[in-house]
C-alpha positions in Angstrom: -30.6 7.8 -9.5 -28.7 5.4 -7.2 -26.1 6.8 -4.9 -22.7 5.9 -6.5 -20.5 7.6 -3.9 -17.8 5.4 -2.4 -18.3 4.5 1.3 -15.6 5.1 3.8 -15.8 3.4 7.2 -14.0 5.4 9.9 -13.1 3.3 13.0 -11.9 5.9 15.5 -12.8 6.4 19.2 -11.6 10.0 19.6 -14.6 12.2 18.8 -12.5 15.1 17.6 -10.5 13.0 15.2 -13.5 11.0 13.9 -15.4 14.2 13.3 -12.4 15.7 11.4 -12.1 12.5 9.3 -15.8 12.5 8.6 -15.8 16.1 7.5 -12.7 15.5 5.3 -14.0 12.5 3.4 -17.5 13.9 3.1 -16.1 17.1 1.5 -14.3 14.9 -1.0 -17.6 13.4 -2.0 -17.4 10.1 -0.1 -20.1 8.7 2.2 -18.7 8.5 5.7 -19.7 5.9 8.3 -18.3 6.2 11.8 -17.9 4.0 14.8 -15.6 4.0 17.8 -15.7 0.3 18.7 -14.1 -2.7 17.1 -16.9 -5.2 17.5 -19.4 -2.7 16.0 -17.0 -2.0 13.1 -16.8 -5.7 12.2 -20.6 -5.9 12.0 -20.7 -2.7 9.9 -18.1 -4.0 7.5 -20.4 -7.0 6.9 -23.6 -5.0 6.7 -22.5 -1.8 4.9 -19.8 -3.2 2.6 -17.6 -0.1 2.7 -15.2 0.6 -0.1 -12.4 1.6 2.2 -11.6 1.4 5.9 -9.8 4.1 8.0 -8.7 2.3 11.2 -7.2 3.6 14.5 -5.3 0.8 16.2 -6.0 1.9 19.8 -9.7 1.1 20.3 -11.3 0.6 23.7 -12.7 -2.9 23.1 -10.1 -4.6 20.8 -6.7 -4.0 19.2 -6.7 -2.8 15.6 -4.4 -5.6 14.6 -7.1 -8.1 15.6 -9.6 -6.2 13.3 -7.2 -6.3 10.4 -6.7 -10.0 10.7 -10.4 -10.6 11.1 -11.3 -8.5 8.0 -8.5 -10.1 5.9 -9.9 -13.6 6.7 -12.9 -12.9 4.4 -12.5 -9.7 2.4 -9.8 -7.6 0.6 -11.5 -4.3 1.4 -8.6 -1.8 1.6 -7.6 -0.8 5.1 -5.6 2.4 5.9 -4.3 2.5 9.4 -4.4 6.0 11.0 -2.5 5.9 14.2 -0.4 7.8 16.7 1.9 4.8 17.0 4.9 5.9 15.0 7.3 3.0 15.8 8.5 1.2 12.7 7.6 -2.1 14.4 4.0 -1.0 14.7 3.8 0.0 11.1 5.4 -3.3 9.9 3.1 -5.4 12.1 0.0 -3.7 10.8 1.1 -4.1 7.2 2.1 -7.7 7.8 -1.4 -8.3 9.3 -2.9 -7.1 6.0 -3.3 -3.4 6.1 -2.8 -1.6 2.8 -1.3 1.6 4.1 -0.3 3.4 7.3 -0.7 7.1 8.1 0.9 8.5 11.3 -1.0 11.2 13.3 -0.9 14.1 12.8 -1.5 14.0 9.1 -2.6 16.4 6.3 -5.9 16.1 4.5 -4.2 16.2 1.1 -2.0 13.2 2.0 -4.9 11.3 3.5 -7.2 11.8 0.5 -4.3 10.7 -1.9 -3.9 7.5 0.2 -7.6 6.9 -0.1 -7.6 7.4 -3.8 -4.7 5.0 -4.2 -6.4 2.3 -2.0 -9.7 2.6 -4.1 -7.8 2.2 -7.3 -6.6 -1.1 -6.1 -10.2 -2.3 -5.5 -11.2 -1.3 -9.0 -8.3 -2.9 -10.8 -5.0 -4.1 -9.5 -1.8 -4.1 -11.5 -1.5 -7.8 -11.3 -5.0 -8.7 -12.5 -5.4 -6.0 -15.2 -2.3 -4.5 -16.8 0.0 -7.4 -16.1 -2.7 -10.0 -16.8 -3.6 -8.5 -20.2 -0.1 -7.4 -21.4 2.4 -9.4 -19.4 4.1 -6.2 -18.4 3.9 -3.3 -16.0 4.9 0.2 -17.0 5.6 3.1 -14.7 7.2 6.2 -16.2 10.1 5.1 -18.4 10.4 1.8 -16.6 8.8 -1.4 -18.0 8.7 -4.8 -16.3 8.3 -7.6 -18.8 7.0 -10.6 -16.9 7.0 -12.9 -19.9 10.6 -12.2 -21.0 11.7 -11.8 -17.4 13.5 -8.5 -18.0 13.3 -4.8 -17.0 13.8 -2.0 -19.5 14.4 1.7 -19.0 13.6 3.9 -22.0 13.4 0.7 -24.0 16.8 -0.6 -23.1 17.4 -3.7 -21.0 18.9 -2.8 -17.7 20.4 -6.3 -17.2 19.2 -7.2 -13.7 20.4 -10.4 -12.1 17.7 -13.1 -11.5 17.3 -12.1 -7.9 17.1 -8.4 -8.7 14.4 -9.1 -11.3 12.4 -11.1 -8.8 12.5 -8.2 -6.4 11.4 -5.6 -9.0 8.7 -8.0 -10.4 7.3 -8.6 -6.9 7.1 -4.8 -6.2 5.5 -4.2 -9.6 2.7 -6.7 -8.9 1.9 -4.6 -5.8 2.6 -1.2 -7.2 1.5 1.7 -4.9 1.4 -0.5 -1.8 4.1 -0.9 0.8 5.6 -4.4 1.0 7.3 -5.1 4.3 10.7 -6.7 4.5 9.2 -9.7 6.1 6.5 -10.1 3.4 9.1 -9.7 0.6 11.6 -12.2 2.2 8.7 -14.8 2.6 7.5 -14.3 -1.0 10.9 -14.4 -2.5 12.7 -17.1 -0.5 10.0 -19.0 1.3 8.6 -19.1 4.9 11.8 -20.6 6.3 14.0 -17.8 4.9 16.1 -15.7 7.3 14.2 -12.5 8.3 17.4 -10.5 8.1 16.7 -7.7 5.5 20.3 -7.1 4.8 20.1 -9.1 1.6 17.2 -6.9 0.4 19.2 -3.8 1.1 22.2 -5.0 -0.8 20.1 -6.0 -3.9 18.1 -2.8 -3.7 21.3 -0.7 -3.8 22.3 -2.5 -7.0 18.8 -2.2 -8.5 18.7 1.5 -7.9 22.1 2.1 -9.6 20.7 0.4 -12.7 17.1 1.9 -12.9 17.1 5.2 -11.1 18.4 8.4 -12.8 19.5 9.5 -9.3 19.7 6.6 -6.8 19.7 9.2 -3.9 16.3 10.6 -5.2 14.4 7.4 -6.3 11.7 7.8 -8.9 10.5 4.2 -9.1 11.1 2.3 -5.9 10.7 4.1 -2.5 12.0 3.0 0.9 9.6 3.1 3.8 12.3 3.4 6.5 12.4 0.4 8.8 9.3 -1.1 7.2 9.9 -2.1 3.5 9.7 -0.9 -0.1 7.0 0.5 -2.5 6.9 0.6 -6.3 5.6 3.9 -7.7 2.4 4.0 -9.6 2.3 5.7 -13.1 1.0 9.1 -12.0 3.5 9.2 -9.1 6.5 8.5 -11.3 5.4 11.2 -13.7 5.2 13.7 -10.9 8.7 12.8 -9.7 10.0 13.3 -13.2 8.3 16.6 -13.5 6.2 15.6 -16.4 
């Protein structure tokens, strides 16, 4: 029988961390491929066609951002950055370059494996191409985004978003489970020449949360990645937050 295990490419030059990552993903029944150099990694992505990439930004021969941009020029293979760089600017830059997620060292195995599962779900079927494409709507918990009627309902009741508020929620719904940076959202919503001041997003988000969140101080549907951007919950995550 053919080996159907998903392949994870680990790009990490620290032997201790790369061995830990390999052990962790192998124990979760993934095939682990390891390299500590960027140029080798690019060759392996082409030849091995991994299902997910775990990437350290500080490699000896090239910067991780360069790898992300190169990979994104020809494939949408999910990339999870695993880095000691904890500055918000570093996280935002990696996500804007095309990374799918960002995990700061040190990290727990449970968190890492959950991030990998989320990334792999997006390779099998994205919200935009499957659920939204087939039904014209996206559901998460008690929240429904109706793309055809351009409205958002909570427990079946229209929450009466403004046009700009709907555009923000609709955009996050199309990328549910993934962090969207402020810069990416501003560019998508108001064009490449829009001001990069994220104050307008914060103002709209405060209003959106008052309308859709049971407790705006403990969001269930839209989460803030501080200093980086926003993320719409996926169905399973919203159910956990609701205690279902």
